[in-house]
N, C-alpha and C positions, 0 to 999 in steps of 0.2 A: 435363505437366504441369496437379495440380488443378486448378479455379478456387477461390481463396482462400474466394471465399462460402460454396462448401460443406463446405471444411475448419472456418473458423468454426461455419458452423449446426450440423455434424454436431458438434461438443465443447461447443456450447449457450453458446454467448459471444454471439449475438445476438440483441438485446431487443430493437430496433424497427429499421422502416427506412423510409424517407419513399417510393422506386421500387424497390422490389426487384426485378421484372423486370431494369429499368433497369442498376440497380445490380451485378446478376449478370453482365448482359450486358456493361458496361464493362470489370468487374475482367477476365474474361475475355479479353477482346480488344486493349488496350493497358495499356502503363503507364501507371499512374495516380497522380497525387499527391494526398497525401489528408493531414488537418492533426489532432492531438491538442493541446487545449491544457493547461498545469501551474499554476495559480498561486502564488506561491511562500509559502503563508499559515505553513511552518513552516519549517527550515533542512536537510529529510531530508523526502524522498516516504515513500509508507506502502504498506503489500502493497495498498491500492484502489486507488494508481497503478499497481504488481504486475502488476496484471491489464492495465491497459489497455497498459502495457509489451511482455505479452506479445501482445496483439494487434498491436501495432503492428510486433513481429517476424513475428508468423505473414504479413503483410504485403508485409513487404519480403522476406522468403523467399521468395516469389510472384512478385519482380521489381517490386513497386510500391517508388515514395517517399516516405517517411515525412518530416513536419515536424513536430519536436518546436516550439512555439510556447510560453516560460516566456515568464508574463504579467508582466513589470514592470511593465505598464501597471496592468493590470487589478486587481494586485496591490494598487494603491494604495484599492482599492474596497473590494474585497469579496464572492464572489460567496452569493446568499442564498438559492442553489438547498439544498432538505437540510437547512436553519438554521432555529434557533429564535429564534433570538439576532441581531445584529449584531454580526460578527468583529470581533478588538479591531484598530484601527487600528498599522501596521507606518511606519516612517521609512524612506525612500529608500536609508539606509545595511542597512539590515536586508533588504529587499528585493533590492537588489542580491547581497547574500550570498546569501542562501536561492536565488538564480537558480543562483550561481554551485555550488553542491552540487548543485543539479538536474542541471545538466551531467553532473557526474562521475558521478551514478547512472544516468543515462540509458544513457550509453557501455559501459553492462555488457552491455544487452541489447541495443541500436538498435546498428549500423554503419554510424557517420558518414565512414566512409572515401571518400575520390573522387567525394564528391558523391551516393553511395548514400543519405544522408539528411542532412538539413536541420535546423538547428537557429536559432530564431529570436527575437528578444526582441520582443513588442507593445509596450515602451516606446519605440520606435524610429518610432513614428508615432502613439501614443495622448496621449505625456507634451507634445509640442506643439502641439497643436489648440488651434483658433483657438474659443474656447466658442460663439459668437454662429453662427460658420459651420458646426461642427458640427450647431448645431441647426437650423438652414435645410436642411443638405446631405441629412441624415442622420435627424434626430431626426423631421421631415417625413413620414418615410415607414415612423411607426410610431403601430397604434390602442392608446389607453390604455385603452378596452375592453378588448381580443384582450391585452393585457398582463397587463392585472388578474384576465383568467379563465386565465391560465399557473398551473400545476400548482407554480410557483417563487416563485409570488408569494401567490398564495390561501392557502396556508397561513402565510403570515407577516403577513396584514391585521389578524386577529385583537388580537395582540398588537404591531403596529406595524412600519411597512415605512418605513424613511429613505428619501428623496428620491435620496441617496445611491447605497445600492444599486438603486435603480428604474430608475437609467442603468447599469446592471450589463449590461442585457440589450442595449442600443444599443451595445455597447462591442464586447462578444464577438461580436457579429453583424456588426462592422465589422470586427474581425480576419479574419472568415470573406472578406470583401469585398474587403479589402487582397490577402490570399494569394491571391485567385482571378485578381486584377491581375496581382501579382507574379509567382508560381509558377505560374500554372495547376492553382491546387487544385480539386480537385473535390469531394472530399468531406471532410467535416467526421465525424470518429467522436469519441465520450464515452461517458462513463459513462450510465445511463438517466434519471438526475437533470436531467441537459444537454438535456432532447429539445425542453424550451421553446426555451433557447436556438437549439438550432441551427436548429429553426424559421425565428427569429429571422432567422439569418444568411442562409438560403436565399432569403428572401422578399427580403430586402435585395438579392440578387445578381440578383434578379430583374427588381426595380423598378430598378435603378439601371443596369445595365448588361445588361439582357437577356438572362442568360445561364442554363442549367439548373441549376444544382449540386443535391449531394444529402448527403445523411446518415442515421448510423448508429449507434444508440448496445447500449451492452452489457449485459448481465445483472451487476448488481450481487451481489458476492462475498458471498455469504449464505448461512450454516446448514438446517440442513433443517427448523427453526424459524422460519426467514425472520430472522434474526439475521444482522447486518451481523458479519463473520467479521474477524479483526485486532485484536481487543482484547484486553488481557491486564490485569492486575489495575495492572502499572504503567503503564497507558496504551497507547498506539497501536501495534502491532505494524511499529517504523521499519527503511529498509532501512540505515539509517547502522550501523555496527558499533558507534559509539560510544553509541547510544540505545537501541540492542537489540541484545545483543551474538552472533553467530553460533550460539555454545552453546544462546542462546535462542530465538531465531529456528527452530533447526532443530525444538527441544524443544515448539516450538507445533506444527509440522505433525505433528513424531512425534505426537503425543496428542491431533492433533482426535477426533472420535467417527467411529462405523462407520460411521452413514450419511449423514458427509460427506467421507470419503476417495475414493471414485470421480469425484464430481462434482468437489473440488479438481485431481484427477490430469487431466481432461478440460480444466478451465477455464485451469488457469495452468502448467503443463507441455507440454513435445513428446514425451509419452510416447505412440508410436502408438497409435491408436485401437484397433488389434486386441490388443495388449497389454494397454490396461486392460480390454478389454472379456474376456478370460481372468480379469485379476484380479478382475471383477464376480462373478464365479466363487465368491470366495474368504468364509469366514462366520465366524464368531467370531474368534478367536486368528487362523487365517490373515490375517486381513487387518491383521497388525500389517506383513507384507510389505511391501502394498500403501503403509504409511504410512510404513514407513523409507525407501523410493522418492520418495514423496512428499518428506519431507523432506529428502533429499538431492539430486535433481534442482531443485529449488526455492532452498536455500542454496547451490548450485553458481553459479544464473545470478547473484542477488544479490552474495556473496559470492568465487565463484571455487572451482574444484575444491579445490585444495590446503587450503582453510581448508574445506570440509563435508567433505574425507573426516576431519581433526583432530574436527572436535565431531562427525561419527558414532563414532569410533572412543572419545572420551570418554565418550559416551551410552552407547555399549555395554559399555566396561566397568566404568558405574557400575550400569547395569539387569542386566547379566553376574555382578553380586556383584566382579567385579575391581578392582584398584587403582585409586585417585583417579585422576586428569586432569589436567595443566598447562592445558591446554584449557579445564575447566569455568571458569565464573564464581569469581572468588576475592576473598577480604579477607582480607589480612594485619591482623597483631597483634602486640604486644609482647610478651616472650622475660618482663617482668617483669608484664604483667597476666597473663599463664597460670602466670605461677612462685605466682603470688597468688590465682588462681582469679577466672571473670568468669561471673556470674550469665547463665543461658541466654535468659533474657530481655534485657539488654546485648545479649548476641552476637547474638541476632534481631536487633536495632534497629541496632549496628555495621554489619551483612552487607548491608542495606538490606532484610529480607525480610519485615519487618513495621513501618508506618508509625508505629505506639507501642507502649510497655508493656502499655496493656490489650489492645489486638488478640495480642501474643505470649501474655497470659497465656491468654487465651481458647483460640488453637489448641494450645498447652499440654497445657491440662484437657482439650483435646476429641481429645488424643494424635496431633496433626497434625505432631508434631517427633520427629523422631527425630537421635540421631549416631552417627554410623558402624555404622549399621545397628542400633543400639536406640533404643527408642523411649523418650522424656523423657516420664515423670510428673509431676515435680516442678517449680514454677515458682522454687524456690529450689536447682534442681540449680545447682552451680558448675563450670565445664567447666575442667580442671587440664590439666599437664602429662601425666597417668597416659592422658588422651582424645587425644594427639596421638602418631600414628606416624609418623617420620621429620620429621615439624614439620608433617605436617599430619593435618589430619580434615573429616567430611562432612557435612555438613547435611543433611537432608532435611526439606521444608515441603510436605505433602500426597504427594500421588502421585507430581507430577510434577519438582517443584524441588528440585535439589541446590542445593550450594556448599560451593565448597572454603572452607576457614579455616587460611590460612598462619602459622606463627611466624615472625616477622621475625627 
């Protein structure tokens, strides 16, 4: 079996490592326990987390043991890394609920059976800490000057960094120390914005236990212009089907820019590199085949193969000019409303396709709305029974968004 370090490197996943030669040698000669932390800042993971889940799976497939650490403790503070403002404070009930949702989503990609992976909550050791003892034991190991020089703090100093958030690095570092002691965890992995926090944990393990541990960060999922991917008009691209429908999730990947599709295949799928190199030779419209593969593979991992097949068929029915599909996002309207006619702006608003009538008016006037394949140019257009076939109509917004309207 190939060394997983080489696999991750070939696919462009590795951003920074603390000890490249030592890590590669370690991963090649023994079964290594490693961890990635997930703070419960929402009730679903998003596509940025998904890249980290893919790395965990690569590592697990190579025989190494993942620890998925959910931040039931650190979630009470909030990581300042990559933030321009302080995170909103959450109640313990909200944090616990979010942690449970994370467990469910992580289990779709990581195999937790028979001890192949471990799920741990840092609330178990952080919430009952004695503050004075923690400061004496852990705080004494950290230099304020070094902390202020860290990238995660530097960008916040101008706008203000609370002392609450300043403690975050100590807590994440303490996580590594606890996992090292309890599970012989040797490597912490994370997004590249976690580099400073990872270094803090490595230094703490050395100071407290004279133990050498390691760190590795991953490339952030960005497009060819360097902007983070996974942002949609309605917000983040969530892994929860109730927050981002499987159809919309599939369509996001189906419609990535030509310049991004090959990189996405490398980073967030398990399509063999030989196959990806062949796809890399495609140009223009031919790249649609690579996009279809990307969309199907990612949706299959997140939502299951059955759901991926459904949304793939739904998308192809729409783009191929076929009938609308029940798997498309849909909104029900009453027969009485249809009989009386529904203004197109009201219908766009009801379907959640625009945030306001003003936005809907602009969209129609710019030619961005079609009904059953026919462009709507009048803002006073009334959608009536004549626009429905077998109780269904399809609205198209822009080039990529399709929505089914059903008469109930």
